[in-house]
PyMOL Python script that loads the backbone (N, CA, C, O; Angstrom):
from pymol import cmd

cmd.read_pdbstr("""\
ATOM      1  N   MET A   1      39.860  -1.092  -3.464  1.00  0.00           N
ATOM      2  CA  MET A   1      38.805  -0.102  -3.578  1.00  0.00           C
ATOM      3  C   MET A   1      38.144   0.069  -2.214  1.00  0.00           C
ATOM      4  O   MET A   1      37.692  -0.908  -1.617  1.00  0.00           O
ATOM      5  N   ALA A   2      38.088   1.269  -1.732  1.00  0.00           N
ATOM      6  CA  ALA A   2      37.518   1.559  -0.424  1.00  0.00           C
ATOM      7  C   ALA A   2      36.114   2.134  -0.571  1.00  0.00           C
ATOM      8  O   ALA A   2      35.799   2.809  -1.551  1.00  0.00           O
ATOM      9  N   VAL A   3      35.300   1.857   0.403  1.00  0.00           N
ATOM     10  CA  VAL A   3      33.935   2.393   0.430  1.00  0.00           C
ATOM     11  C   VAL A   3      33.883   3.452   1.516  1.00  0.00           C
ATOM     12  O   VAL A   3      34.341   3.241   2.639  1.00  0.00           O
ATOM     13  N   HIS A   4      33.322   4.582   1.161  1.00  0.00           N
ATOM     14  CA  HIS A   4      33.241   5.689   2.103  1.00  0.00           C
ATOM     15  C   HIS A   4      32.238   5.361   3.213  1.00  0.00           C
ATOM     16  O   HIS A   4      31.196   4.765   2.943  1.00  0.00           O
ATOM     17  N   PRO A   5      32.540   5.743   4.453  1.00  0.00           N
ATOM     18  CA  PRO A   5      31.626   5.451   5.568  1.00  0.00           C
ATOM     19  C   PRO A   5      30.217   6.020   5.375  1.00  0.00           C
ATOM     20  O   PRO A   5      29.241   5.439   5.851  1.00  0.00           O
ATOM     21  N   THR A   6      30.113   7.130   4.692  1.00  0.00           N
ATOM     22  CA  THR A   6      28.794   7.709   4.424  1.00  0.00           C
ATOM     23  C   THR A   6      27.961   6.768   3.560  1.00  0.00           C
ATOM     24  O   THR A   6      26.755   6.627   3.765  1.00  0.00           O
ATOM     25  N   GLN A   7      28.610   6.129   2.597  1.00  0.00           N
ATOM     26  CA  GLN A   7      27.901   5.196   1.728  1.00  0.00           C
ATOM     27  C   GLN A   7      27.414   3.983   2.523  1.00  0.00           C
ATOM     28  O   GLN A   7      26.303   3.499   2.305  1.00  0.00           O
ATOM     29  N   ILE A   8      28.234   3.504   3.429  1.00  0.00           N
ATOM     30  CA  ILE A   8      27.842   2.370   4.266  1.00  0.00           C
ATOM     31  C   ILE A   8      26.648   2.748   5.137  1.00  0.00           C
ATOM     32  O   ILE A   8      25.720   1.955   5.294  1.00  0.00           O
ATOM     33  N   THR A   9      26.667   3.942   5.698  1.00  0.00           N
ATOM     34  CA  THR A   9      25.549   4.413   6.514  1.00  0.00           C
ATOM     35  C   THR A   9      24.274   4.489   5.686  1.00  0.00           C
ATOM     36  O   THR A   9      23.197   4.123   6.156  1.00  0.00           O
ATOM     37  N   SER A  10      24.401   4.961   4.467  1.00  0.00           N
ATOM     38  CA  SER A  10      23.243   5.035   3.575  1.00  0.00           C
ATOM     39  C   SER A  10      22.692   3.643   3.274  1.00  0.00           C
ATOM     40  O   SER A  10      21.480   3.430   3.312  1.00  0.00           O
ATOM     41  N   TRP A  11      23.568   2.711   2.981  1.00  0.00           N
ATOM     42  CA  TRP A  11      23.132   1.337   2.705  1.00  0.00           C
ATOM     43  C   TRP A  11      22.451   0.724   3.919  1.00  0.00           C
ATOM     44  O   TRP A  11      21.437   0.037   3.789  1.00  0.00           O
ATOM     45  N   ARG A  12      23.005   0.970   5.087  1.00  0.00           N
ATOM     46  CA  ARG A  12      22.447   0.413   6.314  1.00  0.00           C
ATOM     47  C   ARG A  12      21.029   0.947   6.551  1.00  0.00           C
ATOM     48  O   ARG A  12      20.128   0.181   6.894  1.00  0.00           O
ATOM     49  N   SER A  13      20.833   2.249   6.370  1.00  0.00           N
ATOM     50  CA  SER A  13      19.506   2.817   6.600  1.00  0.00           C
ATOM     51  C   SER A  13      18.492   2.290   5.575  1.00  0.00           C
ATOM     52  O   SER A  13      17.333   2.043   5.909  1.00  0.00           O
ATOM     53  N   LYS A  14      18.941   2.123   4.333  1.00  0.00           N
ATOM     54  CA  LYS A  14      18.034   1.566   3.319  1.00  0.00           C
ATOM     55  C   LYS A  14      17.669   0.124   3.639  1.00  0.00           C
ATOM     56  O   LYS A  14      16.526  -0.286   3.440  1.00  0.00           O
ATOM     57  N   LEU A  15      18.626  -0.641   4.130  1.00  0.00           N
ATOM     58  CA  LEU A  15      18.350  -2.024   4.506  1.00  0.00           C
ATOM     59  C   LEU A  15      17.358  -2.084   5.660  1.00  0.00           C
ATOM     60  O   LEU A  15      16.454  -2.920   5.656  1.00  0.00           O
ATOM     61  N   LYS A  16      17.515  -1.209   6.644  1.00  0.00           N
ATOM     62  CA  LYS A  16      16.591  -1.187   7.769  1.00  0.00           C
ATOM     63  C   LYS A  16      15.176  -0.855   7.309  1.00  0.00           C
ATOM     64  O   LYS A  16      14.208  -1.436   7.801  1.00  0.00           O
ATOM     65  N   GLU A  17      15.055   0.075   6.368  1.00  0.00           N
ATOM     66  CA  GLU A  17      13.748   0.491   5.872  1.00  0.00           C
ATOM     67  C   GLU A  17      13.075  -0.608   5.051  1.00  0.00           C
ATOM     68  O   GLU A  17      11.857  -0.774   5.119  1.00  0.00           O
ATOM     69  N   HIS A  18      13.859  -1.354   4.279  1.00  0.00           N
ATOM     70  CA  HIS A  18      13.295  -2.301   3.323  1.00  0.00           C
ATOM     71  C   HIS A  18      13.649  -3.756   3.626  1.00  0.00           C
ATOM     72  O   HIS A  18      13.552  -4.606   2.741  1.00  0.00           O
ATOM     73  N   SER A  19      14.052  -4.052   4.838  1.00  0.00           N
ATOM     74  CA  SER A  19      14.474  -5.416   5.154  1.00  0.00           C
ATOM     75  C   SER A  19      13.331  -6.421   5.016  1.00  0.00           C
ATOM     76  O   SER A  19      13.562  -7.564   4.621  1.00  0.00           O
ATOM     77  N   ALA A  20      12.107  -6.014   5.334  1.00  0.00           N
ATOM     78  CA  ALA A  20      10.978  -6.934   5.199  1.00  0.00           C
ATOM     79  C   ALA A  20      10.771  -7.324   3.736  1.00  0.00           C
ATOM     80  O   ALA A  20      10.425  -8.468   3.439  1.00  0.00           O
ATOM     81  N   GLU A  21      10.977  -6.391   2.841  1.00  0.00           N
ATOM     82  CA  GLU A  21      10.836  -6.690   1.418  1.00  0.00           C
ATOM     83  C   GLU A  21      11.974  -7.588   0.932  1.00  0.00           C
ATOM     84  O   GLU A  21      11.757  -8.481   0.113  1.00  0.00           O
ATOM     85  N   VAL A  22      13.165  -7.353   1.431  1.00  0.00           N
ATOM     86  CA  VAL A  22      14.329  -8.114   0.987  1.00  0.00           C
ATOM     87  C   VAL A  22      14.280  -9.542   1.513  1.00  0.00           C
ATOM     88  O   VAL A  22      14.536 -10.488   0.768  1.00  0.00           O
ATOM     89  N   PHE A  23      13.951  -9.704   2.800  1.00  0.00           N
ATOM     90  CA  PHE A  23      14.006 -11.014   3.427  1.00  0.00           C
ATOM     91  C   PHE A  23      12.637 -11.643   3.635  1.00  0.00           C
ATOM     92  O   PHE A  23      12.532 -12.690   4.274  1.00  0.00           O
ATOM     93  N   GLY A  24      11.590 -11.024   3.109  1.00  0.00           N
ATOM     94  CA  GLY A  24      10.244 -11.557   3.282  1.00  0.00           C
ATOM     95  C   GLY A  24      10.016 -12.817   2.469  1.00  0.00           C
ATOM     96  O   GLY A  24      10.853 -13.214   1.658  1.00  0.00           O
ATOM     97  N   ASN A  25       8.877 -13.433   2.699  1.00  0.00           N
ATOM     98  CA  ASN A  25       8.500 -14.645   2.000  1.00  0.00           C
ATOM     99  C   ASN A  25       8.144 -14.301   0.550  1.00  0.00           C
ATOM    100  O   ASN A  25       7.249 -13.487   0.325  1.00  0.00           O
ATOM    101  N   PRO A  26       8.815 -14.894  -0.434  1.00  0.00           N
ATOM    102  CA  PRO A  26       8.539 -14.545  -1.829  1.00  0.00           C
ATOM    103  C   PRO A  26       7.162 -15.000  -2.296  1.00  0.00           C
ATOM    104  O   PRO A  26       6.682 -14.546  -3.335  1.00  0.00           O
ATOM    105  N   HIS A  27       6.520 -15.889  -1.544  1.00  0.00           N
ATOM    106  CA  HIS A  27       5.203 -16.374  -1.944  1.00  0.00           C
ATOM    107  C   HIS A  27       4.079 -15.481  -1.431  1.00  0.00           C
ATOM    108  O   HIS A  27       2.935 -15.612  -1.866  1.00  0.00           O
ATOM    109  N   ASP A  28       4.396 -14.578  -0.513  1.00  0.00           N
ATOM    110  CA  ASP A  28       3.397 -13.635  -0.015  1.00  0.00           C
ATOM    111  C   ASP A  28       3.183 -12.538  -1.044  1.00  0.00           C
ATOM    112  O   ASP A  28       4.073 -12.218  -1.832  1.00  0.00           O
ATOM    113  N   LYS A  29       1.988 -11.971  -1.021  1.00  0.00           N
ATOM    114  CA  LYS A  29       1.734 -10.837  -1.905  1.00  0.00           C
ATOM    115  C   LYS A  29       2.600  -9.674  -1.450  1.00  0.00           C
ATOM    116  O   LYS A  29       2.804  -9.459  -0.255  1.00  0.00           O
ATOM    117  N   SER A  30       3.093  -8.948  -2.399  1.00  0.00           N
ATOM    118  CA  SER A  30       3.915  -7.803  -2.023  1.00  0.00           C
ATOM    119  C   SER A  30       3.035  -6.730  -1.398  1.00  0.00           C
ATOM    120  O   SER A  30       1.832  -6.670  -1.652  1.00  0.00           O
ATOM    121  N   SER A  31       3.636  -5.900  -0.595  1.00  0.00           N
ATOM    122  CA  SER A  31       2.881  -4.850   0.083  1.00  0.00           C
ATOM    123  C   SER A  31       2.287  -3.876  -0.923  1.00  0.00           C
ATOM    124  O   SER A  31       1.230  -3.297  -0.671  1.00  0.00           O
ATOM    125  N   LYS A  32       2.948  -3.687  -2.055  1.00  0.00           N
ATOM    126  CA  LYS A  32       2.411  -2.787  -3.077  1.00  0.00           C
ATOM    127  C   LYS A  32       1.105  -3.332  -3.638  1.00  0.00           C
ATOM    128  O   LYS A  32       0.144  -2.583  -3.809  1.00  0.00           O
ATOM    129  N   ASP A  33       1.062  -4.626  -3.924  1.00  0.00           N
ATOM    130  CA  ASP A  33      -0.163  -5.243  -4.428  1.00  0.00           C
ATOM    131  C   ASP A  33      -1.283  -5.129  -3.401  1.00  0.00           C
ATOM    132  O   ASP A  33      -2.430  -4.858  -3.755  1.00  0.00           O
ATOM    133  N   GLN A  34      -0.952  -5.333  -2.136  1.00  0.00           N
ATOM    134  CA  GLN A  34      -1.958  -5.235  -1.081  1.00  0.00           C
ATOM    135  C   GLN A  34      -2.481  -3.816  -0.955  1.00  0.00           C
ATOM    136  O   GLN A  34      -3.681  -3.610  -0.776  1.00  0.00           O
ATOM    137  N   LYS A  35      -1.592  -2.836  -1.046  1.00  0.00           N
ATOM    138  CA  LYS A  35      -2.027  -1.441  -0.959  1.00  0.00           C
ATOM    139  C   LYS A  35      -2.926  -1.077  -2.128  1.00  0.00           C
ATOM    140  O   LYS A  35      -3.914  -0.365  -1.950  1.00  0.00           O
ATOM    141  N   GLU A  36      -2.596  -1.560  -3.328  1.00  0.00           N
ATOM    142  CA  GLU A  36      -3.438  -1.293  -4.487  1.00  0.00           C
ATOM    143  C   GLU A  36      -4.810  -1.930  -4.325  1.00  0.00           C
ATOM    144  O   GLU A  36      -5.819  -1.323  -4.684  1.00  0.00           O
ATOM    145  N   LEU A  37      -4.859  -3.142  -3.790  1.00  0.00           N
ATOM    146  CA  LEU A  37      -6.123  -3.819  -3.558  1.00  0.00           C
ATOM    147  C   LEU A  37      -6.958  -3.059  -2.531  1.00  0.00           C
ATOM    148  O   LEU A  37      -8.158  -2.860  -2.721  1.00  0.00           O
ATOM    149  N   ILE A  38      -6.321  -2.638  -1.452  1.00  0.00           N
ATOM    150  CA  ILE A  38      -7.030  -1.881  -0.413  1.00  0.00           C
ATOM    151  C   ILE A  38      -7.569  -0.573  -0.973  1.00  0.00           C
ATOM    152  O   ILE A  38      -8.707  -0.202  -0.685  1.00  0.00           O
ATOM    153  N   ASP A  39      -6.772   0.131  -1.769  1.00  0.00           N
ATOM    154  CA  ASP A  39      -7.233   1.373  -2.381  1.00  0.00           C
ATOM    155  C   ASP A  39      -8.438   1.123  -3.278  1.00  0.00           C
ATOM    156  O   ASP A  39      -9.403   1.887  -3.254  1.00  0.00           O
ATOM    157  N   GLN A  40      -8.384   0.058  -4.069  1.00  0.00           N
ATOM    158  CA  GLN A  40      -9.499  -0.265  -4.962  1.00  0.00           C
ATOM    159  C   GLN A  40     -10.754  -0.601  -4.159  1.00  0.00           C
ATOM    160  O   GLN A  40     -11.855  -0.196  -4.534  1.00  0.00           O
ATOM    161  N   LEU A  41     -10.600  -1.330  -3.070  1.00  0.00           N
ATOM    162  CA  LEU A  41     -11.756  -1.672  -2.243  1.00  0.00           C
ATOM    163  C   LEU A  41     -12.366  -0.435  -1.602  1.00  0.00           C
ATOM    164  O   LEU A  41     -13.590  -0.313  -1.541  1.00  0.00           O
ATOM    165  N   TYR A  42     -11.532   0.486  -1.121  1.00  0.00           N
ATOM    166  CA  TYR A  42     -12.062   1.723  -0.550  1.00  0.00           C
ATOM    167  C   TYR A  42     -12.795   2.549  -1.605  1.00  0.00           C
ATOM    168  O   TYR A  42     -13.817   3.165  -1.302  1.00  0.00           O
ATOM    169  N   LYS A  43     -12.294   2.571  -2.824  1.00  0.00           N
ATOM    170  CA  LYS A  43     -12.981   3.281  -3.903  1.00  0.00           C
ATOM    171  C   LYS A  43     -14.351   2.661  -4.159  1.00  0.00           C
ATOM    172  O   LYS A  43     -15.340   3.372  -4.333  1.00  0.00           O
ATOM    173  N   ASN A  44     -14.401   1.332  -4.181  1.00  0.00           N
ATOM    174  CA  ASN A  44     -15.675   0.648  -4.391  1.00  0.00           C
ATOM    175  C   ASN A  44     -16.652   0.933  -3.257  1.00  0.00           C
ATOM    176  O   ASN A  44     -17.838   1.152  -3.506  1.00  0.00           O
ATOM    177  N   ILE A  45     -16.179   0.934  -2.032  1.00  0.00           N
ATOM    178  CA  ILE A  45     -17.039   1.238  -0.888  1.00  0.00           C
ATOM    179  C   ILE A  45     -17.587   2.654  -1.021  1.00  0.00           C
ATOM    180  O   ILE A  45     -18.778   2.877  -0.800  1.00  0.00           O
ATOM    181  N   GLY A  46     -16.742   3.602  -1.375  1.00  0.00           N
ATOM    182  CA  GLY A  46     -17.187   4.984  -1.543  1.00  0.00           C
ATOM    183  C   GLY A  46     -18.238   5.107  -2.634  1.00  0.00           C
ATOM    184  O   GLY A  46     -19.235   5.810  -2.470  1.00  0.00           O
ATOM    185  N   ARG A  47     -18.013   4.419  -3.749  1.00  0.00           N
ATOM    186  CA  ARG A  47     -18.970   4.470  -4.860  1.00  0.00           C
ATOM    187  C   ARG A  47     -20.301   3.880  -4.431  1.00  0.00           C
ATOM    188  O   ARG A  47     -21.355   4.429  -4.750  1.00  0.00           O
ATOM    189  N   MET A  48     -20.264   2.767  -3.711  1.00  0.00           N
ATOM    190  CA  MET A  48     -21.500   2.132  -3.259  1.00  0.00           C
ATOM    191  C   MET A  48     -22.242   2.996  -2.253  1.00  0.00           C
ATOM    192  O   MET A  48     -23.473   3.016  -2.250  1.00  0.00           O
ATOM    193  N   GLN A  49     -21.524   3.706  -1.404  1.00  0.00           N
ATOM    194  CA  GLN A  49     -22.172   4.603  -0.447  1.00  0.00           C
ATOM    195  C   GLN A  49     -22.881   5.739  -1.170  1.00  0.00           C
ATOM    196  O   GLN A  49     -23.991   6.120  -0.799  1.00  0.00           O
ATOM    197  N   VAL A  50     -22.238   6.281  -2.202  1.00  0.00           N
ATOM    198  CA  VAL A  50     -22.864   7.350  -2.978  1.00  0.00           C
ATOM    199  C   VAL A  50     -24.116   6.826  -3.669  1.00  0.00           C
ATOM    200  O   VAL A  50     -25.156   7.483  -3.651  1.00  0.00           O
ATOM    201  N   GLU A  51     -24.022   5.651  -4.275  1.00  0.00           N
ATOM    202  CA  GLU A  51     -25.189   5.060  -4.940  1.00  0.00           C
ATOM    203  C   GLU A  51     -26.307   4.786  -3.940  1.00  0.00           C
ATOM    204  O   GLU A  51     -27.479   5.024  -4.233  1.00  0.00           O
ATOM    205  N   ASN A  52     -25.951   4.294  -2.779  1.00  0.00           N
ATOM    206  CA  ASN A  52     -26.946   4.004  -1.738  1.00  0.00           C
ATOM    207  C   ASN A  52     -27.646   5.282  -1.286  1.00  0.00           C
ATOM    208  O   ASN A  52     -28.871   5.304  -1.165  1.00  0.00           O
ATOM    209  N   ASP A  53     -26.891   6.336  -1.039  1.00  0.00           N
ATOM    210  CA  ASP A  53     -27.479   7.617  -0.647  1.00  0.00           C
ATOM    211  C   ASP A  53     -28.396   8.154  -1.735  1.00  0.00           C
ATOM    212  O   ASP A  53     -29.468   8.682  -1.440  1.00  0.00           O
ATOM    213  N   TRP A  54     -27.985   8.022  -2.986  1.00  0.00           N
ATOM    214  CA  TRP A  54     -28.797   8.505  -4.107  1.00  0.00           C
ATOM    215  C   TRP A  54     -30.115   7.735  -4.176  1.00  0.00           C
ATOM    216  O   TRP A  54     -31.177   8.323  -4.379  1.00  0.00           O
ATOM    217  N   LEU A  55     -30.036   6.412  -4.005  1.00  0.00           N
ATOM    218  CA  LEU A  55     -31.252   5.594  -4.043  1.00  0.00           C
ATOM    219  C   LEU A  55     -32.188   5.921  -2.874  1.00  0.00           C
ATOM    220  O   LEU A  55     -33.407   5.950  -3.042  1.00  0.00           O
ATOM    221  N   LYS A  56     -31.623   6.164  -1.707  1.00  0.00           N
ATOM    222  CA  LYS A  56     -32.452   6.536  -0.552  1.00  0.00           C
ATOM    223  C   LYS A  56     -33.194   7.833  -0.821  1.00  0.00           C
ATOM    224  O   LYS A  56     -34.371   7.949  -0.480  1.00  0.00           O
ATOM    225  N   LYS A  57     -32.531   8.809  -1.424  1.00  0.00           N
ATOM    226  CA  LYS A  57     -33.160  10.092  -1.733  1.00  0.00           C
ATOM    227  C   LYS A  57     -34.273   9.908  -2.771  1.00  0.00           C
ATOM    228  O   LYS A  57     -35.333  10.523  -2.661  1.00  0.00           O
ATOM    229  N   LYS A  58     -34.033   9.070  -3.766  1.00  0.00           N
ATOM    230  CA  LYS A  58     -35.037   8.846  -4.804  1.00  0.00           C
ATOM    231  C   LYS A  58     -36.272   8.136  -4.251  1.00  0.00           C
ATOM    232  O   LYS A  58     -37.387   8.404  -4.698  1.00  0.00           O
ATOM    233  N   LEU A  59     -36.089   7.239  -3.289  1.00  0.00           N
ATOM    234  CA  LEU A  59     -37.204   6.496  -2.728  1.00  0.00           C
ATOM    235  C   LEU A  59     -38.029   7.337  -1.765  1.00  0.00           C
ATOM    236  O   LEU A  59     -39.210   7.059  -1.557  1.00  0.00           O
ATOM    237  N   GLU A  60     -37.417   8.365  -1.175  1.00  0.00           N
ATOM    238  CA  GLU A  60     -38.131   9.235  -0.230  1.00  0.00           C
ATOM    239  C   GLU A  60     -39.085  10.162  -0.947  1.00  0.00           C
ATOM    240  O   GLU A  60     -40.060  10.608  -0.341  1.00  0.00           O
ATOM    241  N   VAL A  61     -38.854  10.468  -2.188  1.00  0.00           N
ATOM    242  CA  VAL A  61     -39.677  11.436  -2.916  1.00  0.00           C
ATOM    243  C   VAL A  61     -40.980  10.875  -3.324  1.00  0.00           C
ATOM    244  O   VAL A  61     -41.784  11.569  -3.945  1.00  0.00           O
TER     245      VAL A  61
END
""", "prot")
cmd.dss("prot")
cmd.show_as("cartoon", "prot")
cmd.util.cbc("prot")
cmd.orient("prot")
């Protein structure tokens, strides 16, 4: 069974893109988990800024 050179090129490019995930430390948090955590933290910061601005406006009146 032969593999077409185009398929090998495709596999090679995918490996280059995802090699850190394939060969990374399994005990480290995955990048997806870290991105979700960062997104959640930014949402919390935004919510707190809105609440802070609202409280500042209420105290000025």
